[in-house]
C-alpha positions as CSV (number, residue, x, y, z in Angstrom):
1,X,0.0,0.0,0.0
2,X,1.7,3.3,-1.1
3,X,0.3,5.7,1.4
4,X,1.8,8.9,2.8
5,X,2.6,8.7,6.4
6,X,-0.5,9.5,8.5
7,X,-0.5,10.6,12.1
8,X,-1.0,7.5,14.4
9,X,-4.7,6.8,14.9
10,X,-6.1,6.8,18.3
11,X,-7.5,3.4,19.3
12,X,-10.8,3.7,21.3
13,X,-11.4,0.5,23.3
14,X,-12.9,1.7,26.6
15,X,-15.7,4.0,27.9
16,X,-13.2,6.7,29.0
17,X,-11.5,7.1,25.7
18,X,-14.9,6.9,24.0
19,X,-16.1,9.9,26.0
20,X,-12.9,11.8,25.3
21,X,-13.3,11.1,21.5
22,X,-17.0,12.3,21.6
23,X,-16.0,15.5,23.3
24,X,-13.5,16.2,20.5
25,X,-16.0,15.3,17.8
26,X,-18.5,17.8,19.1
27,X,-16.0,20.6,18.5
28,X,-16.1,20.0,14.7
29,X,-18.7,20.9,12.0
30,X,-17.9,17.8,10.0
31,X,-16.4,14.3,10.6
32,X,-15.7,11.4,8.3
33,X,-17.1,7.9,9.1
34,X,-16.5,4.4,7.8
35,X,-16.9,0.9,9.2
36,X,-15.6,-2.6,8.8
37,X,-17.7,-5.7,9.2
38,X,-17.1,-9.5,9.1
39,X,-19.8,-10.5,6.7
40,X,-17.6,-13.0,4.9
41,X,-16.4,-14.7,8.1
42,X,-19.3,-15.1,10.5
43,X,-22.8,-16.6,10.5
44,X,-24.2,-13.3,11.9
45,X,-22.1,-10.4,10.7
46,X,-21.5,-7.4,12.9
47,X,-19.7,-4.0,12.9
48,X,-16.2,-4.8,14.0
49,X,-14.5,-1.4,13.7
50,X,-15.7,2.2,13.3
51,X,-13.3,4.7,11.8
52,X,-13.9,8.4,12.5
53,X,-11.8,11.2,11.3
54,X,-11.7,14.9,12.1
55,X,-9.3,17.3,10.2
56,X,-6.7,16.7,12.9
57,X,-7.3,13.2,14.3
58,X,-8.2,9.7,13.1
59,X,-10.0,7.4,15.6
60,X,-10.4,3.7,15.3
61,X,-13.3,2.5,17.6
62,X,-13.2,-1.1,18.6
63,X,-16.9,-1.8,19.6
64,X,-16.2,-5.3,21.2
65,X,-14.8,-4.3,24.6
66,X,-17.0,-1.2,25.1
67,X,-20.3,-2.1,26.8
68,X,-22.2,1.0,25.8
69,X,-21.7,3.0,22.6
70,X,-24.9,5.1,22.8
71,X,-23.0,8.4,23.4
72,X,-21.6,8.1,19.8
73,X,-25.2,8.0,18.6
74,X,-25.7,11.5,19.9
75,X,-23.0,12.7,17.5
76,X,-24.5,10.8,14.6
77,X,-28.0,12.3,15.3
78,X,-26.6,15.8,15.7
79,X,-27.7,17.9,12.7
80,X,-25.1,20.5,13.4
81,X,-22.3,18.0,12.6
82,X,-22.0,16.7,9.0
83,X,-21.1,13.1,8.7
84,X,-19.2,12.3,5.6
85,X,-19.5,8.7,4.2
86,X,-18.5,7.1,0.9
87,X,-21.1,4.7,-0.4
88,X,-22.7,4.9,3.1
89,X,-25.8,2.8,2.6
90,X,-24.1,-0.4,4.0
91,X,-22.4,1.5,6.9
92,X,-25.7,3.2,7.8
93,X,-27.7,-0.1,7.7
94,X,-25.3,-2.0,9.9
95,X,-24.8,0.8,12.4
96,X,-28.6,1.2,12.7
97,X,-28.9,-2.5,13.2
98,X,-26.1,-3.1,15.7
99,X,-26.5,0.1,17.7
100,X,-29.9,1.6,17.0
101,X,-28.3,4.8,15.7
102,X,-30.2,7.5,13.8
103,X,-28.4,9.9,11.4
104,X,-28.9,13.5,10.5
105,X,-26.8,15.7,8.2
106,X,-25.1,13.1,5.9
107,X,-22.9,13.8,2.9
108,X,-22.0,10.9,0.7
109,X,-19.0,11.4,-1.6
110,X,-20.0,8.5,-3.9
111,X,-23.3,10.3,-4.6
112,X,-21.2,13.5,-5.2
113,X,-19.0,11.6,-7.6
114,X,-22.0,10.3,-9.4
115,X,-23.6,13.7,-9.8
116,X,-20.3,14.9,-11.3
117,X,-20.3,12.0,-13.8
118,X,-16.9,10.8,-12.5
119,X,-15.7,7.9,-14.7
120,X,-14.9,5.8,-11.6
121,X,-16.8,6.5,-8.4
122,X,-15.1,4.0,-6.0
123,X,-13.1,5.4,-3.1
124,X,-9.9,3.9,-4.3
125,X,-10.3,5.4,-7.8
126,X,-11.1,8.9,-6.4
127,X,-8.2,8.9,-4.0
128,X,-5.9,7.9,-6.8
129,X,-7.2,10.7,-9.0
130,X,-7.3,13.5,-6.5
131,X,-4.5,12.6,-4.1
132,X,-2.3,10.2,-6.1
133,X,-2.9,7.7,-3.3
134,X,-3.2,3.9,-4.0
135,X,-5.2,1.9,-1.5
136,X,-4.3,-1.7,-1.0
137,X,-7.1,-4.2,-1.9
138,X,-5.8,-7.1,0.1
139,X,-7.9,-6.3,3.2
140,X,-11.2,-5.8,1.5
141,X,-12.2,-9.3,2.3
142,X,-10.3,-9.6,5.6
143,X,-11.7,-11.0,8.9
144,X,-12.3,-7.8,10.9
145,X,-13.8,-9.8,13.7
146,X,-10.5,-11.3,14.7
147,X,-8.5,-9.9,17.6
148,X,-5.8,-8.6,17.7
149,X,-6.1,-6.8,14.4
150,X,-2.9,-6.7,12.3
151,X,-1.3,-3.2,12.4
152,X,-1.3,-3.0,8.6
153,X,-5.1,-3.7,8.7
154,X,-5.6,-0.8,11.0
155,X,-3.6,1.4,8.7
156,X,-5.8,0.3,5.8
157,X,-8.9,1.1,7.9
158,X,-7.5,4.5,8.9
159,X,-6.9,5.5,5.3
160,X,-10.6,4.9,4.4
161,X,-11.8,7.8,6.6
162,X,-8.6,9.9,6.8
163,X,-9.0,11.5,3.3
164,X,-12.8,11.7,3.2
165,X,-13.1,15.3,4.4
166,X,-10.6,16.6,1.9
167,X,-12.3,14.6,-0.8
168,X,-15.6,16.1,0.2
169,X,-14.2,19.6,-0.1
170,X,-12.9,19.0,-3.6
171,X,-16.1,17.5,-4.8
172,X,-18.3,20.2,-3.2
173,X,-16.4,22.9,-5.0
174,X,-16.9,21.1,-8.3
175,X,-20.6,20.5,-7.5
176,X,-21.1,24.2,-6.8
177,X,-19.5,25.1,-10.2
178,X,-22.1,23.0,-12.0
179,X,-25.0,23.8,-9.7
180,X,-25.5,20.2,-8.5
181,X,-24.6,20.5,-4.8
182,X,-28.3,20.7,-3.7
183,X,-29.0,17.5,-5.5
184,X,-26.4,15.7,-3.6
185,X,-27.5,17.1,-0.3
186,X,-31.0,15.9,-1.0
187,X,-29.8,12.5,-2.0
188,X,-27.6,12.2,1.0
189,X,-30.4,13.2,3.4
190,X,-32.6,10.6,1.7
191,X,-29.9,8.0,2.2
192,X,-29.9,8.6,5.9
193,X,-33.7,8.7,6.0
194,X,-34.7,5.7,3.9
195,X,-31.9,3.2,4.6
196,X,-33.4,0.6,6.9
197,X,-31.5,-1.2,9.6
198,X,-30.0,-4.3,8.1
199,X,-31.8,-7.4,9.1
200,X,-30.2,-10.1,11.1
201,X,-29.4,-13.2,9.2
202,X,-32.5,-15.1,8.3
203,X,-33.0,-18.6,6.9
204,X,-34.7,-18.3,3.5
205,X,-34.4,-21.0,0.9
206,X,-35.9,-18.7,-1.7
207,X,-32.6,-16.7,-1.7
208,X,-30.7,-19.8,-2.9
209,X,-29.6,-19.0,-6.5
210,X,-31.6,-21.3,-8.8
211,X,-34.5,-22.0,-6.5
212,X,-37.0,-20.3,-8.8
213,X,-36.2,-22.9,-11.5
214,X,-37.1,-26.0,-9.4
215,X,-40.3,-27.9,-9.5
216,X,-42.4,-28.0,-6.2
217,X,-41.1,-31.4,-5.1
218,X,-37.5,-30.4,-5.5
219,X,-38.2,-27.1,-3.8
220,X,-39.5,-29.1,-0.8
221,X,-36.2,-30.9,-0.5
222,X,-34.2,-27.8,-1.1
223,X,-35.9,-26.2,1.9
224,X,-34.7,-29.1,4.1
225,X,-31.2,-29.2,2.8
226,X,-30.9,-25.4,3.2
227,X,-32.1,-25.8,6.8
228,X,-29.3,-28.3,7.4
229,X,-26.8,-25.9,5.9
230,X,-28.0,-23.2,8.2
231,X,-27.7,-25.4,11.3
232,X,-24.1,-26.3,10.4
233,X,-23.1,-22.7,9.6
234,X,-24.5,-21.4,12.8
235,X,-22.7,-24.1,14.8
236,X,-19.4,-23.3,13.0
237,X,-20.1,-19.6,13.0
238,X,-19.4,-19.2,9.3
239,X,-21.5,-17.8,6.5
240,X,-23.7,-20.5,5.0
241,X,-21.9,-20.4,1.6
242,X,-18.7,-21.6,3.4
243,X,-20.5,-24.9,4.3
244,X,-21.5,-25.9,0.8
245,X,-22.6,-23.9,-2.2
246,X,-26.1,-23.0,-3.5
247,X,-25.3,-24.9,-6.6
248,X,-24.6,-28.1,-4.6
249,X,-28.0,-27.7,-2.9
250,X,-29.7,-27.2,-6.2
251,X,-28.1,-30.4,-7.6
252,X,-29.1,-32.4,-4.5
253,X,-32.7,-31.1,-4.7
254,X,-33.0,-31.8,-8.4
255,X,-31.5,-35.3,-8.3
256,X,-32.8,-36.5,-4.9
257,X,-30.1,-39.2,-4.4
258,X,-31.2,-42.4,-2.7
259,X,-27.7,-43.8,-2.0
260,X,-24.6,-42.2,-0.4
261,X,-22.6,-43.1,-3.5
262,X,-24.8,-40.9,-5.7
263,X,-23.5,-37.8,-4.0
264,X,-20.2,-38.4,-5.7
265,X,-21.9,-37.9,-9.1
266,X,-22.8,-34.3,-8.3
267,X,-20.3,-31.9,-9.8
268,X,-20.5,-29.3,-7.0
269,X,-19.9,-31.7,-4.2
270,X,-16.2,-32.4,-3.8
271,X,-14.9,-35.6,-2.2
272,X,-13.9,-33.6,0.9
273,X,-17.4,-32.1,1.2
274,X,-19.0,-35.5,0.9
275,X,-16.7,-36.9,3.6
276,X,-17.5,-34.0,5.9
277,X,-21.2,-33.6,5.3
278,X,-22.5,-36.7,3.4
279,X,-23.6,-38.5,6.5
280,X,-25.7,-35.5,7.5
281,X,-27.2,-34.9,4.1
282,X,-28.4,-38.4,3.4
283,X,-30.6,-38.7,6.6
284,X,-32.2,-35.4,5.7
285,X,-33.1,-36.7,2.2
286,X,-34.4,-40.0,3.7
287,X,-36.6,-38.1,6.2
288,X,-37.9,-35.8,3.5
289,X,-38.7,-38.7,1.2
290,X,-40.8,-40.4,3.9
291,X,-42.8,-37.2,4.6
292,X,-42.3,-34.4,2.0
293,X,-43.7,-31.1,3.1
294,X,-45.3,-29.0,0.4
295,X,-43.9,-25.5,-0.1
296,X,-46.3,-22.6,-0.2
297,X,-45.9,-20.4,-3.3
298,X,-43.8,-17.3,-2.9
299,X,-45.9,-14.2,-2.4
300,X,-44.9,-11.4,-4.7
301,X,-46.3,-7.9,-4.6
302,X,-47.3,-7.2,-8.2
303,X,-47.5,-3.5,-9.2
304,X,-50.5,-2.3,-11.2
305,X,-50.2,-1.8,-14.9
306,X,-50.7,1.9,-14.4
307,X,-47.8,2.1,-11.9
308,X,-45.6,0.0,-14.1
309,X,-46.3,2.2,-17.2
310,X,-45.7,5.4,-15.2
311,X,-42.4,4.0,-13.9
312,X,-41.3,3.2,-17.5
313,X,-42.2,6.7,-18.7
314,X,-40.3,8.3,-15.8
315,X,-37.3,6.1,-16.4
316,X,-37.3,7.1,-20.1
317,X,-37.5,10.8,-19.1
318,X,-34.7,10.7,-16.5
319,X,-32.5,8.8,-19.0
320,X,-33.1,11.6,-21.6
321,X,-32.4,14.3,-19.0
322,X,-29.2,12.5,-17.9
323,X,-27.9,12.4,-21.4
324,X,-28.7,16.1,-21.9
325,X,-27.0,17.1,-18.7
326,X,-24.1,14.7,-19.0
327,X,-24.8,12.8,-15.8
328,X,-26.0,9.3,-14.9
329,X,-29.8,9.0,-14.8
330,X,-29.9,8.2,-11.1
331,X,-28.2,11.5,-10.4
332,X,-31.2,13.2,-12.1
333,X,-33.8,11.3,-10.0
334,X,-33.0,8.4,-7.6
335,X,-34.8,5.1,-8.1
336,X,-36.5,5.5,-4.7
337,X,-37.9,8.9,-5.7
338,X,-38.9,7.7,-9.1
339,X,-40.9,4.8,-7.6
340,X,-42.4,7.1,-5.0
341,X,-43.8,9.4,-7.7
342,X,-45.1,6.5,-9.8
343,X,-46.8,5.0,-6.8
344,X,-48.6,8.2,-5.7
345,X,-49.3,9.3,-9.3
346,X,-49.7,13.0,-8.5
347,X,-52.1,14.9,-10.8
348,X,-51.6,18.5,-9.5
349,X,-48.6,20.6,-8.7
350,X,-49.7,20.6,-5.0
351,X,-49.8,16.7,-5.0
352,X,-46.4,16.5,-6.6
353,X,-45.0,19.0,-4.1
354,X,-46.2,16.8,-1.2
355,X,-44.6,13.7,-2.8
356,X,-41.4,15.6,-3.3
357,X,-41.3,17.6,-0.1
358,X,-37.9,16.2,0.8
359,X,-36.6,17.1,-2.6
360,X,-37.4,20.9,-3.0
361,X,-34.4,21.6,-5.3
362,X,-35.5,18.9,-7.7
363,X,-39.1,19.9,-7.5
364,X,-38.2,23.5,-8.5
365,X,-35.9,22.2,-11.3
366,X,-38.0,19.3,-12.7
367,X,-41.5,19.6,-11.2
368,X,-43.2,21.0,-14.3
369,X,-41.6,18.3,-16.6
370,X,-42.6,15.5,-14.1
371,X,-46.2,16.8,-13.9
372,X,-46.5,16.6,-17.7
373,X,-45.6,12.9,-17.5
374,X,-47.8,12.0,-14.5
375,X,-51.0,13.8,-15.7
376,X,-53.3,11.1,-17.1
377,X,-54.5,13.2,-20.0
378,X,-50.9,13.3,-21.3
379,X,-50.5,9.5,-21.1
């Protein structure tokens, strides 16, 4: 990792140092925030590190040894302090889930880069472009739940928040020059508002890739094999995909082997997997065969034809505007806002204003055009 020397980060791992950090954060009008989780290494992922940077100091908060992190939530909910994220939807979702935090005054640098039609909007690409800094990729899939953390991993984590405030300043000046800052502020506020807390891990065989292609009988067996995988994964504290793959389960459900030896004919079950799990898989198949349980059809919310047609018209419009203005279509109108307008189908300026009350800048800029699309007499 070719990084300039950064001041040593302050490691926060007890209530006293947490209070001292929060007191410092409250002195600043903006802070940068990032997180690291262990989604690739645990059955139930969790936030394992919170990186917070001010213009002068980088903090690395270890949540494991601190019994109560609620005081940090007061900073996140403080509208007088801007919290700068990059692609913050995942960070917000996991912080909301694990700690119950609420957020006010968010600025997302990836949304800013999108509004500027940057050719590459990832953090590494932006840091390379604006600061000639190259971030290492080797820790993107690291196990952040292990302790102690490698010093080089901590340096990698520190870099993710260290440059965000400076990057924000550069992007803001460019946004002002092209009159798109208000768009990004609206979208960032929406990100904080509409991002739900991430759900805890749930057993759901419908999420198995390929399940939609199976017949009802095979689906019934898939449900049982998936349940076995969940039990094994939870006991080992690993993500289910690290037990055996979705493809292996689909092959088992489709072929429904009667004898242990038939497992060896399945391309996605290696000999080592068969040795490890075969004696657990076969009894599940046997029990299922003796009493197969029917699977209820998956319930899908179907949109009305009217709403689908209006979505299509709005999508075509935002694509055309994006091409005119030289920006991606989602920087014109987010998908969430597009779907909200299509769902409410406003017929008057007042109705549209109510739907777009959180997007006053876009309402002023595009309201008249949007109303021409939504009015039924024009459809």
